BALOBA-1460 file (C-alpha; in Angstrom, 3 decimals):
// residues 226
<rec num="1" residu="m" x="47.880" y="86.163" z="19.808"/>
<rec num="2" residu="t" x="44.358" y="87.419" z="20.094"/>
<rec num="3" residu="d" x="43.072" y="90.070" z="22.332"/>
<rec num="4" residu="h" x="41.087" y="87.547" z="24.469"/>
<rec num="5" residu="t" x="44.147" y="85.283" z="25.049"/>
<rec num="6" residu="s" x="46.210" y="88.528" z="25.857"/>
<rec num="7" residu="r" x="43.901" y="89.742" z="28.422"/>
<rec num="8" residu="r" x="43.636" y="86.309" z="29.834"/>
<rec num="9" residu="s" x="47.476" y="85.837" z="29.990"/>
<rec num="10" residu="f" x="47.737" y="89.522" z="31.834"/>
<rec num="11" residu="v" x="45.254" y="88.591" z="34.355"/>
<rec num="12" residu="s" x="46.970" y="85.301" z="35.248"/>
<rec num="13" residu="r" x="50.291" y="87.229" z="35.653"/>
<rec num="14" residu="l" x="48.652" y="89.840" z="37.659"/>
<rec num="15" residu="s" x="47.077" y="87.505" z="40.028"/>
<rec num="16" residu="a" x="50.348" y="85.655" z="40.562"/>
<rec num="17" residu="g" x="52.103" y="88.639" z="41.271"/>
<rec num="18" residu="l" x="49.524" y="90.060" z="43.826"/>
<rec num="19" residu="a" x="49.859" y="86.734" z="45.480"/>
<rec num="20" residu="a" x="53.732" y="86.744" z="45.582"/>
<rec num="21" residu="f" x="53.488" y="90.383" z="47.041"/>
<rec num="22" residu="g" x="50.782" y="89.366" z="49.638"/>
<rec num="23" residu="a" x="53.054" y="86.687" z="50.850"/>
<rec num="24" residu="g" x="56.364" y="88.586" z="51.160"/>
<rec num="25" residu="s" x="54.984" y="92.063" z="52.060"/>
<rec num="26" residu="g" x="53.663" y="91.363" z="55.558"/>
<rec num="27" residu="v" x="50.060" y="91.598" z="54.483"/>
<rec num="28" residu="a" x="47.906" y="89.655" z="56.935"/>
<rec num="29" residu="q" x="46.687" y="86.300" z="55.498"/>
<rec num="30" residu="a" x="43.534" y="84.657" z="56.360"/>
<rec num="31" residu="q" x="43.853" y="82.564" z="59.558"/>
<rec num="32" residu="p" x="41.860" y="79.415" z="60.646"/>
<rec num="33" residu="a" x="38.832" y="79.846" z="62.267"/>
<rec num="34" residu="a" x="39.051" y="79.887" z="66.084"/>
<rec num="35" residu="g" x="37.617" y="77.141" z="68.116"/>
<rec num="36" residu="p" x="34.641" y="77.310" z="70.466"/>
<rec num="37" residu="f" x="34.746" y="79.926" z="73.115"/>
<rec num="38" residu="q" x="35.863" y="78.539" z="76.483"/>
<rec num="39" residu="a" x="35.349" y="81.020" z="79.419"/>
<rec num="40" residu="a" x="38.304" y="81.565" z="81.667"/>
<rec num="41" residu="r" x="38.146" y="80.107" z="85.326"/>
<rec num="42" residu="h" x="38.963" y="82.063" z="88.376"/>
<rec num="43" residu="p" x="39.296" y="80.628" z="91.874"/>
<rec num="44" residu="e" x="37.160" y="83.433" z="93.284"/>
<rec num="45" residu="d" x="34.050" y="82.008" z="91.481"/>
<rec num="46" residu="d" x="34.888" y="78.232" z="92.327"/>
<rec num="47" residu="w" x="32.256" y="78.291" z="95.161"/>
<rec num="48" residu="l" x="29.654" y="78.078" z="92.399"/>
<rec num="49" residu="d" x="30.703" y="74.788" z="91.491"/>
<rec num="50" residu="t" x="30.551" y="73.343" z="95.025"/>
<rec num="51" residu="l" x="26.936" y="73.618" z="95.247"/>
<rec num="52" residu="p" x="25.463" y="70.238" z="94.843"/>
<rec num="53" residu="g" x="22.485" y="69.746" z="92.265"/>
<rec num="54" residu="k" x="21.259" y="68.325" z="89.061"/>
<rec num="55" residu="h" x="19.933" y="71.743" z="88.107"/>
<rec num="56" residu="r" x="21.371" y="75.313" z="88.580"/>
<rec num="57" residu="m" x="19.540" y="78.597" z="88.835"/>
<rec num="58" residu="f" x="20.647" y="82.229" z="89.577"/>
<rec num="59" residu="l" x="18.041" y="84.692" z="90.612"/>
<rec num="60" residu="d" x="19.366" y="88.340" z="90.038"/>
<rec num="61" residu="a" x="17.555" y="90.683" z="92.460"/>
<rec num="62" residu="l" x="18.648" y="94.451" z="92.673"/>
<rec num="63" residu="s" x="15.570" y="96.203" z="94.598"/>
<rec num="64" residu="q" x="13.835" y="96.161" z="97.773"/>
<rec num="65" residu="t" x="10.846" y="94.284" z="96.309"/>
<rec num="66" residu="g" x="12.920" y="92.241" z="94.040"/>
<rec num="67" residu="t" x="14.570" y="90.681" z="97.132"/>
<rec num="68" residu="g" x="11.263" y="89.416" z="98.263"/>
<rec num="69" residu="e" x="10.255" y="88.279" z="94.979"/>
<rec num="70" residu="a" x="13.344" y="86.311" z="94.686"/>
<rec num="71" residu="l" x="12.662" y="84.497" z="98.017"/>
<rec num="72" residu="g" x="9.303" y="83.413" z="96.663"/>
<rec num="73" residu="f" x="10.716" y="82.242" z="93.292"/>
<rec num="74" residu="a" x="13.483" y="80.261" z="95.215"/>
<rec num="75" residu="a" x="10.825" y="78.674" z="97.274"/>
<rec num="76" residu="n" x="8.606" y="78.033" z="94.108"/>
<rec num="77" residu="l" x="11.594" y="76.223" z="92.472"/>
<rec num="78" residu="f" x="11.686" y="73.773" z="95.335"/>
<rec num="79" residu="v" x="8.078" y="73.120" z="95.419"/>
<rec num="80" residu="a" x="7.726" y="72.745" z="91.602"/>
<rec num="81" residu="n" x="10.794" y="70.545" z="91.105"/>
<rec num="82" residu="k" x="9.244" y="68.103" z="93.967"/>
<rec num="83" residu="n" x="5.815" y="68.014" z="92.617"/>
<rec num="84" residu="g" x="6.576" y="67.739" z="88.945"/>
<rec num="85" residu="y" x="9.886" y="66.009" z="88.966"/>
<rec num="86" residu="n" x="10.023" y="64.274" z="92.360"/>
<rec num="87" residu="l" x="13.233" y="66.159" z="93.225"/>
<rec num="88" residu="n" x="14.690" y="66.955" z="96.618"/>
<rec num="89" residu="d" x="16.193" y="70.246" z="97.703"/>
<rec num="90" residu="a" x="19.677" y="68.970" z="97.337"/>
<rec num="91" residu="d" x="18.936" y="68.356" z="93.526"/>
<rec num="92" residu="l" x="18.815" y="71.923" z="92.964"/>
<rec num="93" residu="a" x="21.816" y="74.668" z="93.273"/>
<rec num="94" residu="i" x="20.104" y="77.987" z="93.642"/>
<rec num="95" residu="v" x="21.849" y="81.259" z="94.158"/>
<rec num="96" residu="i" x="20.165" y="84.572" z="94.791"/>
<rec num="97" residu="c" x="22.193" y="87.490" z="93.726"/>
<rec num="98" residu="l" x="21.412" y="90.596" z="96.178"/>
<rec num="99" residu="r" x="23.173" y="93.538" z="94.251"/>
<rec num="100" residu="h" x="22.370" y="97.261" z="93.842"/>
<rec num="101" residu="f" x="19.481" y="98.319" z="96.324"/>
<rec num="102" residu="a" x="18.886" y="94.732" z="97.172"/>
<rec num="103" residu="t" x="22.326" y="94.528" z="98.690"/>
<rec num="104" residu="a" x="21.384" y="96.011" z="102.143"/>
<rec num="105" residu="f" x="19.189" y="92.935" z="102.698"/>
<rec num="106" residu="a" x="22.422" y="90.706" z="102.935"/>
<rec num="107" residu="f" x="23.219" y="91.933" z="106.355"/>
<rec num="108" residu="t" x="22.255" y="90.600" z="109.553"/>
<rec num="109" residu="d" x="19.745" y="92.064" z="112.203"/>
<rec num="110" residu="a" x="22.701" y="93.339" z="114.002"/>
<rec num="111" residu="i" x="23.684" y="95.563" z="111.138"/>
<rec num="112" residu="w" x="20.195" y="96.841" z="110.785"/>
<rec num="113" residu="a" x="19.696" y="97.652" z="114.516"/>
<rec num="114" residu="k" x="22.889" y="99.676" z="114.362"/>
<rec num="115" residu="y" x="22.589" y="101.300" z="111.002"/>
<rec num="116" residu="g" x="18.838" y="100.831" z="109.905"/>
<rec num="117" residu="a" x="18.137" y="104.705" z="110.048"/>
<rec num="118" residu="a" x="20.835" y="105.204" z="107.406"/>
<rec num="119" residu="m" x="20.083" y="102.434" z="105.200"/>
<rec num="120" residu="g" x="16.444" y="103.000" z="105.325"/>
<rec num="121" residu="a" x="16.750" y="106.477" z="104.278"/>
<rec num="122" residu="d" x="19.232" y="105.525" z="101.483"/>
<rec num="123" residu="l" x="16.543" y="102.998" z="100.077"/>
<rec num="124" residu="k" x="13.627" y="105.254" z="101.019"/>
<rec num="125" residu="f" x="12.207" y="102.225" z="102.680"/>
<rec num="126" residu="d" x="10.413" y="101.970" z="106.087"/>
<rec num="127" residu="d" x="9.458" y="98.905" z="108.190"/>
<rec num="128" residu="p" x="5.856" y="98.048" z="107.019"/>
<rec num="129" residu="k" x="4.734" y="97.476" z="110.561"/>
<rec num="130" residu="t" x="6.239" y="100.397" z="112.543"/>
<rec num="131" residu="k" x="6.408" y="102.822" z="109.584"/>
<rec num="132" residu="k" x="9.626" y="103.791" z="110.805"/>
<rec num="133" residu="a" x="13.264" y="103.038" z="109.796"/>
<rec num="134" residu="p" x="13.823" y="99.318" z="110.034"/>
<rec num="135" residu="v" x="15.783" y="97.973" z="112.980"/>
<rec num="136" residu="i" x="15.901" y="94.358" z="111.792"/>
<rec num="137" residu="n" x="16.313" y="92.938" z="108.464"/>
<rec num="138" residu="v" x="12.659" y="92.509" z="107.480"/>
<rec num="139" residu="y" x="13.305" y="89.791" z="104.907"/>
<rec num="140" residu="n" x="15.042" y="87.494" z="107.429"/>
<rec num="141" residu="t" x="11.863" y="87.047" z="109.733"/>
<rec num="142" residu="t" x="8.217" y="85.951" z="109.458"/>
<rec num="143" residu="g" x="5.122" y="87.656" z="110.290"/>
<rec num="144" residu="y" x="4.710" y="90.515" z="107.700"/>
<rec num="145" residu="a" x="2.254" y="88.461" z="105.487"/>
<rec num="146" residu="e" x="1.018" y="90.598" z="102.545"/>
<rec num="147" residu="a" x="3.124" y="93.652" z="103.790"/>
<rec num="148" residu="l" x="6.279" y="92.171" z="101.863"/>
<rec num="149" residu="p" x="6.418" y="90.150" z="98.600"/>
<rec num="150" residu="n" x="8.535" y="87.340" z="100.211"/>
<rec num="151" residu="r" x="5.194" y="85.633" z="101.586"/>
<rec num="152" residu="n" x="6.710" y="84.949" z="105.002"/>
<rec num="153" residu="i" x="9.888" y="83.219" z="103.644"/>
<rec num="154" residu="a" x="13.051" y="84.152" z="105.364"/>
<rec num="155" residu="l" x="16.571" y="84.313" z="103.957"/>
<rec num="156" residu="d" x="17.848" y="82.055" z="106.785"/>
<rec num="157" residu="a" x="15.057" y="79.533" z="105.954"/>
<rec num="158" residu="l" x="16.027" y="79.112" z="102.546"/>
<rec num="159" residu="a" x="19.765" y="78.902" z="103.292"/>
<rec num="160" residu="k" x="18.941" y="75.905" z="105.549"/>
<rec num="161" residu="r" x="17.548" y="74.256" z="102.388"/>
<rec num="162" residu="g" x="20.644" y="74.908" z="100.545"/>
<rec num="163" residu="v" x="20.056" y="78.394" z="98.871"/>
<rec num="164" residu="h" x="23.412" y="80.580" z="98.654"/>
<rec num="165" residu="y" x="23.538" y="84.371" z="98.182"/>
<rec num="166" residu="a" x="25.927" y="86.295" z="96.047"/>
<rec num="167" residu="v" x="26.411" y="89.697" z="97.786"/>
<rec num="168" residu="c" x="27.458" y="92.694" z="95.545"/>
<rec num="169" residu="g" x="31.024" y="93.983" z="96.873"/>
<rec num="170" residu="l" x="30.643" y="97.258" z="94.987"/>
<rec num="171" residu="a" x="27.234" y="98.051" z="96.534"/>
<rec num="172" residu="t" x="28.433" y="97.185" z="100.084"/>
<rec num="173" residu="r" x="31.150" y="99.522" z="99.495"/>
<rec num="174" residu="r" x="28.723" y="102.285" z="98.405"/>
<rec num="175" residu="i" x="26.465" y="101.533" z="101.473"/>
<rec num="176" residu="s" x="29.532" y="101.897" z="103.671"/>
<rec num="177" residu="g" x="29.865" y="105.456" z="102.472"/>
<rec num="178" residu="v" x="26.423" y="106.073" z="103.233"/>
<rec num="179" residu="i" x="26.793" y="104.956" z="106.710"/>
<rec num="180" residu="s" x="30.262" y="106.785" z="106.977"/>
<rec num="181" residu="r" x="28.745" y="109.862" z="106.085"/>
<rec num="182" residu="a" x="25.924" y="109.483" z="108.780"/>
<rec num="183" residu="t" x="28.072" y="108.483" z="111.578"/>
<rec num="184" residu="g" x="31.571" y="109.823" z="110.939"/>
<rec num="185" residu="t" x="33.069" y="106.241" z="110.914"/>
<rec num="186" residu="p" x="35.670" y="105.455" z="108.457"/>
<rec num="187" residu="v" x="34.520" y="104.012" z="105.335"/>
<rec num="188" residu="d" x="37.053" y="100.902" z="105.382"/>
<rec num="189" residu="a" x="36.024" y="100.173" z="109.125"/>
<rec num="190" residu="i" x="32.260" y="100.048" z="107.828"/>
<rec num="191" residu="f" x="33.013" y="97.980" z="105.037"/>
<rec num="192" residu="k" x="34.866" y="95.493" z="107.280"/>
<rec num="193" residu="e" x="31.986" y="95.344" z="109.776"/>
<rec num="194" residu="l" x="29.240" y="94.815" z="106.912"/>
<rec num="195" residu="s" x="31.580" y="92.033" z="105.360"/>
<rec num="196" residu="s" x="31.648" y="90.379" z="108.630"/>
<rec num="197" residu="n" x="27.877" y="90.412" z="109.238"/>
<rec num="198" residu="l" x="26.153" y="88.632" z="106.256"/>
<rec num="199" residu="i" x="23.415" y="86.384" z="106.310"/>
<rec num="200" residu="t" x="23.887" y="82.659" z="106.406"/>
<rec num="201" residu="g" x="25.000" y="81.307" z="103.079"/>
<rec num="202" residu="s" x="26.661" y="84.460" z="101.756"/>
<rec num="203" residu="h" x="29.404" y="85.004" z="99.549"/>
<rec num="204" residu="l" x="30.939" y="88.597" z="98.969"/>
<rec num="205" residu="v" x="31.587" y="88.897" z="95.349"/>
<rec num="206" residu="a" x="33.521" y="91.585" z="93.692"/>
<rec num="207" residu="a" x="30.245" y="92.995" z="91.927"/>
<rec num="208" residu="g" x="26.715" y="91.501" z="91.640"/>
<rec num="209" residu="v" x="27.000" y="92.060" z="87.840"/>
<rec num="210" residu="v" x="30.085" y="90.107" z="87.682"/>
<rec num="211" residu="a" x="28.516" y="87.380" z="89.589"/>
<rec num="212" residu="v" x="25.715" y="87.081" z="87.088"/>
<rec num="213" residu="n" x="28.274" y="86.582" z="84.186"/>
<rec num="214" residu="r" x="30.397" y="84.075" z="86.108"/>
<rec num="215" residu="a" x="27.186" y="82.094" z="87.013"/>
<rec num="216" residu="q" x="26.185" y="81.819" z="83.399"/>
<rec num="217" residu="e" x="29.901" y="80.713" z="82.371"/>
<rec num="218" residu="r" x="29.552" y="77.774" z="85.052"/>
<rec num="219" residu="g" x="26.149" y="76.565" z="83.800"/>
<rec num="220" residu="y" x="23.452" y="78.478" z="85.650"/>
<rec num="221" residu="s" x="20.198" y="79.600" z="84.166"/>
<rec num="222" residu="v" x="19.805" y="83.313" z="85.187"/>
<rec num="223" residu="q" x="16.446" y="84.894" z="85.964"/>
<rec num="224" residu="f" x="16.173" y="88.690" z="86.340"/>
<rec num="225" residu="v" x="13.769" y="89.292" z="89.243"/>
<rec num="226" residu="g" x="13.990" y="93.182" z="89.697"/>
């Protein structure tokens, strides 16, 4: 037997031996490729699928300025889809996420009248008209013109057109702590009060950042506003 033939025979026996060792020794074998990723569904997010519409948009706001700009963008979506595609309000599913420092604007005038000093100080934000702590939700009224970036487009007005709001639960809890320290009221009591006084069309979610993820998994295009 030639050296070449011997080497070939040795390699064949070695390969067969290694294969047998792998099969019987618990060494992991290659598995078939997994199928396409399918996101899990949770009942807490089912409200995202109840909004009618041929197109889905999720506007992500996390600041005072971002809140106003999100309202303007939502209005632009209605106008542009009507003018360019002859689509009506009901053809669009629009959600504005109010999280981080935008969360405070998810609360009604009653909350701002009661806790505006604490919330305004936390945001370092004064009413542009009075130059004092807000006593109303300035984004849920008109008459501020160029003083605010929402162009006189109010939260409730958009809700009447079908816009919904995802309100960050974690930020609501943080704001509850701010108010608690300012007033001496227990945090849980404040949280319950805030949660019961949300603007029209609101959904208190576990966290705004989670709502961004869940909206994408349910077919919403996401636009970060700021």
